[in-house]
Residue, then its C-alpha position, 0 to 999 in steps of 0.5 A: x500500500x502506498x501513501x501520498x504525502x501532502x506538502x505542508x503549508x507550515x514551512x520552516x523558516x530561517x531565524x537569526x538570533x543576535x546578541x551584542x556581547x563584545x566582552x564574551x568568550x563563548x555564547x551558546x543559543x539554547x532553547x526548547x527547539x534544541x532540547x536545551x543542548x549546549x552542544x547544538x547551537x554555538x554562536x559565532x562572533x562577528x567583527x563588531x562583537x555581535x554573536x549570531x546563530x541562524x537556525x531553521x524552525x517550523x512555525x510555533x512558540x519557542x522558549x530560549x535563552x543565551x548561555x554566556x561564559x557559563x551564565x544564563x542571559x536573557x535576550x535584551x532585544x526581546x521583551x517577550x518572556x515567561x517564568x521558567x521552572x527555575x524561578x528565572x525567565x526565558x525569552x519567547x519567540x512566536x514564529x508564525x507561518x509565512 
């Protein structure tokens, strides 16, 4: 028996996370989209000291945070936050379908 897969309307999109932390030595993007894995999304620093990481995500709501030199840091460019189970806050990304 064969099945036909229909094309999904909810296409994945490239999202670039950026944070200006020129004094940092290491910045890692962590969130529920990568199971909070510190080995998945190491960020790269550009010439201006801004750390960047592009990821491909399907539409949805995501929680994330930056791990900066071993310390958690919220995204200063995103005021959408929610309380996490540790008593601190995570940022929220609402990614809608194009």
